[in-house]
C-alpha positions as MATLAB code, in Angstrom:
seq = 'MGPVPLHLIRHPLVQDALMELRDARTPPPAFRRAANRISVLLAAEALRDVPAVAGTVTTPLGPAEGQVVRDDVVVVPVLRAGLGMLDAVLELVPAARVGHIGLQRDEATAIASKYYSRLPPEIADSYVLMIDPMLATGGSAVAAIDLIKAAGARAIRMICIVAAPEGVALVEQRHPDVAVYTPVVDRHLNAHKYIVPGLGDFGDRLYGTE';
ca = [
     117.687  106.649  110.425;
     116.292  103.408  109.203;
     113.679  101.241  110.913;
     114.453   98.996  113.812;
     115.299   95.697  112.028;
     113.326   93.391  114.335;
     109.823   93.920  115.671;
     108.529   91.196  118.022;
     104.710   91.205  117.937;
     103.447   90.089  121.320;
      99.756   90.767  120.812;
      97.648   88.076  122.566;
      95.762   87.283  119.431;
      98.954   86.821  117.473;
     100.355   84.536  120.135;
      97.047   82.583  120.225;
      97.140   81.953  116.518;
     100.782   80.975  116.691;
     100.069   78.284  119.251;
      97.372   76.795  117.016;
      99.818   76.767  114.124;
     102.462   75.111  116.175;
     100.163   72.301  117.418;
     100.917   69.156  115.435;
      97.256   68.122  115.865;
      95.922   71.148  113.898;
      94.380   69.867  110.653;
      94.868   71.786  107.414;
      91.512   73.713  107.444;
      92.145   75.030  110.976;
      95.796   75.639  110.068;
      94.757   77.830  107.140;
      92.270   79.847  109.279;
      95.032   80.456  111.956;
      97.473   81.430  109.189;
      94.959   83.983  107.925;
      94.344   85.434  111.344;
      98.018   85.824  112.222;
      98.883   87.167  108.771;
      96.210   89.993  109.109;
      97.584   90.998  112.507;
     101.246   90.915  111.470;
     100.461   92.861  108.342;
      98.605   95.457  110.285;
     101.721   96.021  112.402;
     104.021   96.155  109.436;
     101.721   98.637  107.725;
     101.462  100.891  110.717;
     103.438  103.665  108.991;
     102.203  103.082  105.475;
     101.802  106.321  103.560;
      98.347  107.852  103.765;
      96.788  111.000  102.397;
      93.864  113.217  103.482;
      90.516  112.294  102.012;
      86.869  113.257  102.244;
      83.833  111.039  101.814;
      80.115  111.722  102.155;
      78.273  109.867  104.827;
      74.404  109.690  104.955;
      74.511  112.723  107.160;
      77.234  114.781  105.453;
      80.940  114.993  104.599;
      83.629  113.389  106.737;
      87.329  113.928  106.577;
      89.923  111.260  107.256;
      92.889  109.442  105.792;
      93.167  106.891  103.035;
      96.139  104.655  102.131;
      97.770  105.674   98.961;
      97.639  103.091   96.155;
     101.360  102.327   96.141;
     101.602   99.269   98.356;
     103.237   96.185   96.819;
     102.952   92.763   98.443;
     105.533   90.107   97.481;
     105.005   86.574   98.690;
     107.864   84.134   98.486;
     106.660   80.956   96.807;
     105.023   78.705   97.712;
     104.478   79.114  101.398;
     104.095   82.887  101.198;
     100.947   82.399   99.215;
      99.304   81.153  102.329;
      99.546   84.643  103.774;
      98.692   86.640  100.642;
      94.852   86.610  100.782;
      94.893   87.813  104.432;
      97.206   90.728  103.639;
      95.060   91.723  100.593;
      92.074   92.008  102.913;
      93.849   94.964  104.501;
      95.203   96.544  101.257;
      92.876   95.350   98.485;
      94.377   97.907   96.079;
      97.875   96.597   96.493;
      99.892   95.368   93.573;
     101.334   91.840   93.863;
     104.642   90.419   92.852;
     105.956   86.836   93.164;
     109.382   85.455   93.915;
     110.234   81.807   93.655;
     113.375   80.387   95.342;
     114.672   76.902   95.555;
     116.841   76.029   98.514;
     119.687   73.588   98.017;
     119.211   71.081  100.896;
     122.937   70.412  101.086;
     124.200   73.923  101.117;
     121.022   75.890  102.221;
     121.797   78.352   99.401;
     118.703   79.765   97.690;
     118.512   80.089   93.886;
     115.845   81.925   91.919;
     113.503   80.003   89.690;
     110.834   82.705   89.227;
     110.588   86.404   89.755;
     107.864   88.794   88.572;
     107.586   92.148   90.241;
     105.301   95.046   89.349;
     106.930   97.905   87.376;
     107.969  101.205   88.911;
     108.224  100.192   92.610;
     110.904  102.677   93.566;
     108.422  104.811   95.521;
     106.205  101.921   96.668;
     105.897  100.509  100.182;
     106.812   96.853   99.714;
     105.722   94.161  102.087;
     107.517   90.830  101.569;
     105.742   87.851  103.064;
     107.340   84.496  103.961;
     106.082   82.447  106.968;
     109.439   80.961  107.955;
     112.776   82.912  108.371;
     115.180   80.003  108.964;
     118.701   80.469  107.560;
     117.854   83.761  106.072;
     119.263   82.788  102.724;
     115.901   82.943  100.897;
     114.991   86.211  102.605;
     118.215   87.844  101.678;
     117.985   86.697   98.051;
     114.342   87.798   97.805;
     115.254   91.249   99.206;
     118.163   91.421   96.811;
     115.713   91.011   93.872;
     113.238   93.516   95.273;
     115.986   96.140   95.779;
     117.305   95.453   92.268;
     113.845   96.392   90.896;
     114.283   99.798   92.605;
     112.408   99.455   95.862;
     113.686  101.358   98.927;
     110.969  100.966  101.534;
     110.720   97.235  102.343;
     109.289   95.372  105.294;
     109.087   91.627  105.912;
     106.578   89.662  107.901;
     107.130   86.116  108.961;
     105.356   83.751  111.428;
     108.356   81.996  112.965;
     112.009   83.154  112.852;
     115.275   81.614  113.859;
     118.212   83.586  115.326;
     120.393   82.666  112.423;
     117.951   84.100  109.823;
     117.338   87.291  111.805;
     121.068   87.832  112.122;
     121.685   87.326  108.373;
     118.948   89.714  107.346;
     120.200   92.356  109.819;
     123.705   91.983  108.489;
     122.903   92.016  104.812;
     119.876   94.355  104.807;
     119.853   96.429  107.986;
     117.324   98.870  106.476;
     114.621   96.134  106.171;
     112.490   95.679  109.246;
     111.313   92.181  110.159;
     107.957   91.686  111.942;
     107.475   88.286  113.654;
     105.734   86.982  116.817;
     108.659   84.877  117.886;
     112.361   84.086  117.449;
     112.782   80.388  118.230;
     115.831   78.634  119.779;
     117.890   77.502  116.772;
     118.058   75.491  113.503;
     118.608   71.762  113.615;
     121.032   69.859  111.349;
     118.415   69.894  108.543;
     118.033   73.741  108.851;
     114.596   73.500  110.286;
     113.477   75.940  112.930;
     113.225   74.356  116.457;
     110.618   74.096  117.892;
     109.022   75.850  114.924;
     105.817   74.475  113.478;
     106.997   71.953  110.869;
     106.838   72.573  107.153;
     104.415   75.495  106.714;
     103.566   74.711  103.070;
     103.016   71.048  103.684;
     100.674   71.746  106.644;
      98.844   74.536  104.848;
      98.169   72.396  101.721;
      97.906   68.944  103.415;
     100.912   67.598  101.501;
     102.832   66.198  104.483;
];
């Protein structure tokens, strides 16, 4: 049986960071810090069942047994906004390999088309974490997952900071085996396909290009 497609992360620290990201008064430096905080927390939830193996280290007082994460995690940000979450995720899994997917959404049709895709080789047995802050129509998410699966990946998780019901429904329909981790599913999309109430354009707010 596959994973539950939608995981709502209600942790108070996640919700606190989300409120700071939503606030239109939050300047880019504070926005970036809040994005880092929430990305770490979401990634920790999505990586809860990441494969680990037994290991032994030597402390100043003797040997200690425990578990270490296997070096087969792949993180795939969807450009450009997903890059704003990447460094935070790599703090948790510094040995992870990184792929990149670039998608351009047609503003009239909301259909995503690929302009860049570079994924690490041999990812069939890897634990893939796709990161994209906004799950709006779901078109970009589905297109990115299509590319990741075409490269052979089977274990895929997605983290996003804000989701819309329309996007969640499309991902569940097209890729029911891919779990989505998010702190919130907002009310709806507006006529311009923006999430309401959302937090605005994540990339513009992150990079100060509004």
